[in-house]
C-alpha positions as CSV (number, residue, x, y, z in Angstrom):
1,M,0.0,0.0,0.0
2,H,1.5,3.3,-0.9
3,K,-0.7,5.6,-3.1
4,L,-2.6,8.7,-2.0
5,L,-5.9,9.4,-3.7
6,L,-9.5,9.7,-2.6
7,P,-11.2,6.5,-1.3
8,S,-14.6,5.3,-2.6
9,L,-17.5,7.6,-2.0
10,L,-19.4,4.5,-0.9
11,L,-18.1,5.2,2.5
12,A,-20.6,8.0,2.9
13,L,-23.3,5.4,2.8
14,A,-22.9,3.3,4.9
15,A,-0.2,-3.0,28.8
16,C,-2.9,-0.7,30.5
17,A,-4.3,2.5,29.1
18,P,-3.9,5.8,31.1
19,K,-7.1,6.9,32.7
20,A,-7.0,10.5,31.5
21,K,-10.7,11.0,30.9
22,T,-13.8,9.5,32.6
23,D,-17.3,9.5,31.3
24,D,-19.9,8.1,33.6
25,T,-23.0,8.0,31.4
26,G,6.8,-12.2,13.6
27,A,7.5,-13.3,10.4
28,G,4.7,-15.0,8.5
29,P,4.4,-18.0,6.1
30,E,6.5,-17.9,3.0
31,A,4.6,-17.0,-0.2
32,D,5.4,-20.4,-1.7
33,A,4.7,-22.5,1.4
34,D,2.3,-25.4,1.6
35,T,-1.1,-24.5,2.3
36,D,-6.0,-22.4,6.3
37,T,-8.9,-16.0,13.5
38,D,-11.3,-14.1,15.0
39,T,-10.2,-14.0,18.6
40,D,-13.7,-14.1,19.8
41,T,-14.2,-11.5,22.4
42,D,-15.3,-10.0,18.8
43,T,-16.1,-5.5,13.7
44,D,-16.7,-3.9,9.9
45,A,-16.3,-1.9,8.0
46,D,-17.5,0.3,7.1
47,A,-14.1,-0.7,7.6
48,D,-16.5,-1.5,9.6
49,T,-14.9,-2.9,10.7
50,D,-15.8,-5.9,12.4
51,T,-13.3,-7.3,14.9
52,D,-13.7,-10.8,16.1
53,T,-11.7,-12.2,19.2
54,D,-12.8,-15.5,20.9
55,T,-11.6,-16.7,24.3
56,D,-12.2,-20.3,23.3
57,T,-9.5,-22.8,24.3
58,D,-9.2,-24.3,20.8
59,A,-6.6,-22.6,18.7
60,Q,-7.7,-20.9,15.5
61,T,-6.7,-22.4,12.2
62,T,-8.7,-20.6,9.5
63,A,-9.7,-17.1,8.3
64,V,-13.1,-16.8,6.7
65,V,-13.5,-14.0,4.2
66,A,-16.4,-12.4,2.5
67,T,-15.4,-10.9,-0.8
68,V,-17.0,-8.6,-3.4
69,A,-16.8,-7.8,-7.1
70,S,-15.4,-4.3,-8.0
71,D,-18.9,-3.1,-8.9
72,Y,-20.6,-4.7,-5.8
73,S,-22.9,-6.7,-8.0
74,T,-22.1,-10.0,-6.3
75,G,-19.9,-11.5,-3.6
76,S,-18.3,-14.7,-2.6
77,F,-16.8,-16.6,0.3
78,A,-13.2,-17.8,0.8
79,T,-11.1,-19.4,3.5
80,V,-7.4,-18.9,4.2
81,S,-5.2,-21.3,6.2
82,L,-3.5,-19.5,9.1
83,D,-0.5,-21.9,8.9
84,D,0.5,-21.4,5.3
85,W,-2.0,-19.0,3.8
86,T,-3.4,-21.4,1.3
87,V,-6.6,-19.9,-0.2
88,N,-9.8,-21.8,-1.0
89,D,-11.7,-19.3,-3.0
90,E,-15.3,-18.8,-4.4
91,L,-16.8,-21.5,-2.1
92,F,-20.3,-20.1,-2.5
93,V,-22.1,-16.9,-3.7
94,T,-23.1,-14.1,-1.4
95,S,-24.7,-10.7,-1.9
96,G,-22.8,-7.7,-3.0
97,D,-22.7,-6.4,0.6
98,P,-21.5,-9.5,2.6
99,A,-20.0,-9.9,6.1
100,V,-18.7,-12.8,8.2
101,S,-18.6,-13.5,11.9
102,A,-17.4,-16.6,13.7
103,D,-18.2,-17.7,17.3
104,E,-18.7,-20.8,19.4
105,G,-17.9,-23.2,16.5
106,M,-20.3,-21.5,14.1
107,V,-19.6,-19.3,11.1
108,F,-22.2,-16.7,10.2
109,Q,-22.3,-15.3,6.7
110,I,-24.4,-12.1,6.7
111,N,-25.9,-10.3,3.7
112,R,-26.4,-6.7,4.6
113,Y,-28.0,-3.8,2.8
114,G,-30.7,-4.8,0.4
115,S,-30.5,-8.5,1.2
116,D,-31.2,-8.9,4.9
117,T,-30.3,-12.6,5.3
118,M,-28.1,-14.6,7.6
119,R,-26.7,-18.1,7.1
120,M,-25.0,-20.3,9.7
121,Y,-22.3,-22.8,8.5
122,E,-20.5,-25.6,10.3
123,P,-16.8,-24.7,9.9
124,G,-15.3,-26.6,6.9
125,T,-18.7,-27.6,5.4
126,W,-19.5,-24.9,2.8
127,D,-21.7,-26.8,0.3
128,A,-24.8,-25.7,2.2
129,P,-25.6,-23.8,5.4
130,V,-27.0,-25.4,8.5
131,W,-29.7,-22.8,8.2
132,E,-30.5,-19.6,6.4
133,T,-33.0,-17.0,7.7
134,A,-34.6,-14.0,6.1
135,L,-34.5,-11.0,8.5
136,E,-36.9,-8.1,8.4
137,D,-36.7,-6.0,5.2
138,G,-34.4,-3.1,5.7
139,S,-33.0,-4.4,8.9
140,N,-29.5,-4.5,7.4
141,P,-27.7,-7.0,9.7
142,H,-24.1,-6.3,10.6
143,E,-22.5,-8.6,13.1
144,A,-23.4,-11.8,15.0
145,R,-22.2,-13.2,18.3
146,V,-23.2,-16.1,20.5
147,C,-24.1,-15.4,24.2
148,D,-26.2,-17.4,26.7
149,G,-26.7,-20.0,24.0
150,K,-28.4,-17.5,21.6
151,V,-27.3,-15.7,18.5
152,F,-27.4,-11.9,18.8
153,T,-27.2,-9.9,15.6
154,T,-26.9,-6.2,15.2
155,L,-29.5,-4.6,12.9
156,Y,-28.2,-1.4,11.5
157,G,-31.7,-0.4,10.1
158,A,-33.7,-1.3,13.2
159,D,-34.1,-0.1,16.8
160,S,-33.2,-3.5,18.3
161,I,-30.7,-6.4,18.3
162,G,-32.2,-9.5,16.9
163,V,-32.0,-12.7,19.0
164,Y,-32.0,-16.0,17.1
165,D,-32.2,-19.7,17.8
166,P,-28.7,-21.2,17.0
167,S,-30.3,-24.5,15.9
168,T,-32.9,-23.2,13.5
169,G,-32.1,-19.5,12.9
170,N,-35.7,-18.6,13.9
171,L,-36.2,-15.3,15.6
172,A,-36.4,-15.9,19.4
173,G,-36.4,-12.4,20.9
174,A,-35.0,-8.9,20.7
175,V,-33.0,-6.4,22.7
176,D,-34.8,-3.0,22.7
177,L,-32.5,-0.1,21.6
178,S,-35.2,2.4,20.9
179,G,-34.1,4.5,23.9
180,F,-30.9,5.3,22.0
181,A,-32.5,6.3,18.7
182,D,-31.2,9.4,16.9
183,S,-33.3,12.0,15.0
184,D,-33.8,10.1,11.8
185,A,-36.3,7.6,13.3
186,T,-34.5,4.6,11.8
187,G,-32.8,3.4,14.9
188,P,-29.4,4.1,16.5
189,E,-27.4,2.2,13.8
190,A,-26.2,-0.7,16.0
191,D,-23.0,-1.9,14.5
192,T,-20.1,-3.9,16.2
193,L,-20.6,-6.5,19.0
194,V,-18.1,-7.8,21.5
195,E,-18.6,-10.4,24.2
196,L,-16.8,-9.9,27.5
197,D,-17.3,-11.8,30.8
198,G,-20.6,-13.3,29.7
199,K,-22.1,-10.0,28.6
200,L,-22.4,-8.3,25.2
201,Y,-21.3,-4.8,24.3
202,V,-22.9,-3.1,21.3
203,A,-21.7,0.1,19.7
204,M,-24.3,2.4,18.1
205,N,-23.0,4.8,15.5
206,R,-26.1,7.1,16.0
207,L,-25.9,9.0,12.6
208,N,-28.8,11.2,11.4
209,R,-29.4,9.9,7.9
210,D,-31.8,12.8,7.2
211,A,-29.0,15.3,7.8
212,Y,-26.2,13.8,5.6
213,W,-25.4,11.1,8.2
214,A,-24.4,13.7,10.8
215,D,-23.0,12.5,14.1
216,E,-25.4,12.7,17.1
217,G,-23.0,11.1,19.6
218,G,-22.1,7.4,19.7
219,V,-23.0,5.0,22.5
220,V,-21.7,1.7,23.8
221,A,-24.3,-0.4,25.7
222,E,-24.0,-3.4,27.9
223,V,-26.5,-6.2,27.2
224,D,-27.5,-8.8,29.7
225,C,-27.7,-11.9,27.5
226,S,-30.0,-13.9,29.7
227,G,-32.6,-11.1,30.2
228,E,-32.0,-9.6,26.7
229,T,-32.0,-6.1,28.2
230,V,-29.6,-3.2,28.3
231,S,-27.9,-3.0,31.7
232,A,-25.5,0.0,31.3
233,S,-24.4,2.5,28.6
234,W,-21.6,4.9,27.9
235,S,-21.4,7.9,25.5
236,V,-18.2,8.0,23.5
237,G,-17.5,10.3,20.6
238,G,-19.2,10.0,17.3
239,N,-19.7,7.1,14.8
240,T,-18.6,4.9,17.7
241,T,-17.5,1.2,17.3
242,V,-16.4,-1.3,20.0
243,H,-13.6,-3.8,19.7
244,P,-12.0,-6.7,21.7
245,W,-8.8,-6.2,23.7
246,P,-7.1,-9.6,24.0
247,G,-4.6,-9.6,26.8
248,Q,-6.3,-6.8,28.8
249,D,-8.7,-8.5,31.2
250,G,-12.0,-6.7,31.7
251,E,-11.5,-3.9,29.2
252,L,-12.6,-3.1,25.7
253,L,-11.5,-0.7,23.0
254,V,-13.7,1.9,21.5
255,L,-13.0,3.9,18.3
256,A,-14.7,7.3,17.8
257,R,-14.7,10.5,15.8
258,A,-14.5,13.8,17.6
259,Y,-17.9,14.8,19.0
260,G,-18.7,17.3,21.7
261,D,-15.9,17.3,24.3
262,D,-14.6,13.9,23.0
263,A,-11.6,13.8,20.8
264,S,-11.1,11.6,17.8
265,G,-9.2,8.5,18.7
266,I,-9.0,5.3,20.7
267,Y,-10.7,4.8,24.1
268,A,-10.5,2.1,26.8
269,L,-13.8,1.1,28.3
270,D,-13.8,-0.6,31.7
271,P,-17.4,-1.7,32.4
272,A,-16.7,-2.9,36.0
273,A,-15.1,0.4,37.0
274,D,-17.7,2.3,34.9
275,T,-14.9,4.4,33.2
276,V,-14.0,5.5,29.7
277,S,-10.4,6.6,29.3
278,Y,-8.8,8.3,26.3
279,I,-5.7,6.5,25.0
280,G,-4.7,8.6,21.9
281,G,-5.5,9.4,18.3
282,L,-4.0,9.4,14.8
283,D,-2.9,12.8,13.7
284,G,-5.3,13.9,10.9
285,Y,-7.1,10.6,10.7
286,D,-10.2,9.1,12.4
287,P,-9.6,5.5,13.5
288,I,-11.9,3.1,11.7
289,G,-10.5,-0.3,12.6
290,I,-8.2,-1.8,15.3
291,A,-6.6,-5.2,16.0
292,A,-5.1,-5.2,19.5
293,W,-2.8,-7.7,21.2
294,G,-1.7,-6.9,24.7
295,D,-0.3,-3.4,24.9
296,R,0.0,-2.8,21.1
297,A,-2.5,-2.5,18.3
298,I,-2.5,-2.1,14.5
299,V,-5.0,0.7,13.7
300,A,-6.5,1.9,10.4
301,G,-7.6,5.5,10.0
302,L,-9.4,7.6,7.4
303,A,-8.4,11.1,6.7
304,S,-11.0,13.7,7.7
305,D,-11.1,14.9,4.1
306,W,-11.2,11.3,2.8
307,S,-8.0,11.8,0.9
308,S,-6.2,8.7,2.2
309,Y,-6.1,5.9,4.7
310,A,-3.4,5.5,7.3
311,I,-2.1,2.3,9.0
312,A,-0.3,2.8,12.3
313,C,1.0,0.9,15.3
314,V,-0.2,2.2,18.6
315,D,1.2,1.7,22.1
316,L,-2.0,1.3,24.1
317,G,-0.2,2.1,27.4
318,T,1.2,5.4,26.3
319,G,-0.8,6.4,23.3
320,E,2.4,6.7,21.2
321,T,1.8,6.2,17.5
322,L,4.2,4.8,14.8
323,S,3.1,5.5,11.3
324,L,3.4,2.4,9.1
325,D,1.8,3.3,5.8
326,T,-0.6,5.6,3.9
327,T,-2.7,4.3,1.1
328,N,-5.7,5.1,-1.2
329,S,-6.8,1.5,-1.0
330,Y,-10.3,1.1,0.5
331,I,-9.8,-0.6,3.9
332,T,-13.0,-2.4,4.7
333,D,-12.2,-4.4,7.8
334,V,-9.5,-5.0,10.5
335,A,-9.5,-8.2,12.6
336,V,-7.3,-9.9,15.1
337,N,-6.7,-13.6,15.5
338,D,-5.3,-15.6,18.5
339,R,-1.8,-15.6,17.0
340,G,-1.5,-11.9,17.6
341,E,-1.9,-11.1,13.9
342,A,-3.8,-8.1,12.4
343,W,-5.6,-8.9,9.1
344,L,-6.7,-5.8,7.1
345,A,-9.1,-6.3,4.2
346,A,-8.5,-3.8,1.4
347,G,-9.6,-3.2,-2.2
348,P,-9.2,-0.4,-4.8
349,S,-11.3,2.7,-4.6
350,W,-13.4,3.6,-7.7
351,L,-11.1,6.6,-8.3
352,D,-8.1,4.3,-8.5
353,P,-8.8,0.8,-9.8
354,D,-5.1,0.0,-9.6
355,A,-4.9,0.5,-5.9
356,D,-3.4,-2.3,-3.8
357,A,-5.9,-5.0,-2.9
358,G,-5.9,-8.2,-0.7
359,L,-5.5,-9.3,2.9
360,F,-2.6,-7.4,4.5
361,V,-1.2,-9.2,7.5
362,Y,0.8,-7.6,10.3
363,D,2.5,-9.0,13.4
364,I,1.2,-6.8,16.1
365,A,4.0,-7.4,18.6
366,T,6.7,-6.1,16.1
367,C,4.5,-3.7,14.2
368,T,5.7,-5.2,10.9
369,E,3.9,-6.5,7.8
370,M,4.5,-10.3,7.5
371,D,6.4,-12.0,4.6
372,G,4.0,-13.0,1.8
373,S,1.5,-10.3,2.6
374,P,-0.8,-9.3,0.9
375,I,-2.8,-12.4,0.3
376,G,-4.6,-12.2,-3.1
377,L,-8.2,-13.4,-3.7
378,S,-10.3,-13.6,-6.9
379,L,-12.6,-10.8,-5.6
380,Y,-11.8,-8.1,-3.1
381,P,-12.0,-8.9,0.6
382,M,-14.8,-7.1,2.5
383,S,-15.0,-8.8,5.9
384,V,-12.7,-11.2,7.9
385,A,-13.2,-13.5,10.9
386,F,-11.5,-16.5,12.3
387,Y,-12.2,-19.9,13.8
């Protein structure tokens, strides 16, 4: 990645951290090696980033990737071996706005805007899903996580989180988010989900679509999975997303744009202490995706004028930032696996069809891109998870 041009206008549509601010409300596989992580405390992308991190005892072996055509007319599904980066491509067809999540031995392939469906697959068996369910028209599902034996799915176009039976995919309940709705009456734009200590944490972007997607202040809410109710919430910046923090017990990471008194940057959320603490920001860029491992993280950011993306390594204890790259490639997702690797999904922007594309893999501990990166796919990667 090295060029500097405008990213796709499609974006418009869519170790301890210092406690400075409180708000109460390795070398990789060789390119020619033999040939298959979502570390599930678990983003998207909009570079949504989607960030999956599982605390399962089983080591992860495989990346699952939702891919798209350059014109977003169709999509596909691929797997990549974590051991030697062998790619199994075009395993089945998806919509032109696909995402993936993986949790508790299940892989969820989600078809978002204009499709509103969710499929559940048994890992390694891709010829047919265990089930496929049609969600409410316009619900725009974004991310799925398993909690209390149920599948919770964020619905970007609704005022609730859908709760589904993991055996059948049937709707089994809902978590009411109507109290967090913004001014456009389409719900609070529930986006990323992370499970921590038996509870779910959901980030709501809270964008007013009737006012050119203006920020109205993002929120992270804690969900009691058994009761399917919100038990706490914290206001953090704008266009807010929540992400796992492997190696930092009891805390989560939150990314936000500047809003009100909150600066653009990375925040640490400690639900037990009821604190939100500012870690630091990326100079001139709003963070859009993060893959953390202990006291370090690989972070992707988008320039405030949309002129470029940045990739940086951040010390989460001090907030110190090391710039790694700038690019005009359209970064759609950042995910971390249980090997301490950051996987960035990137494709060309419509203004630069020759921009770098593929899965860019970084060793988080050393802040270096791994040998053999990027990993090429037949279509452009959109969303990444691991099992």
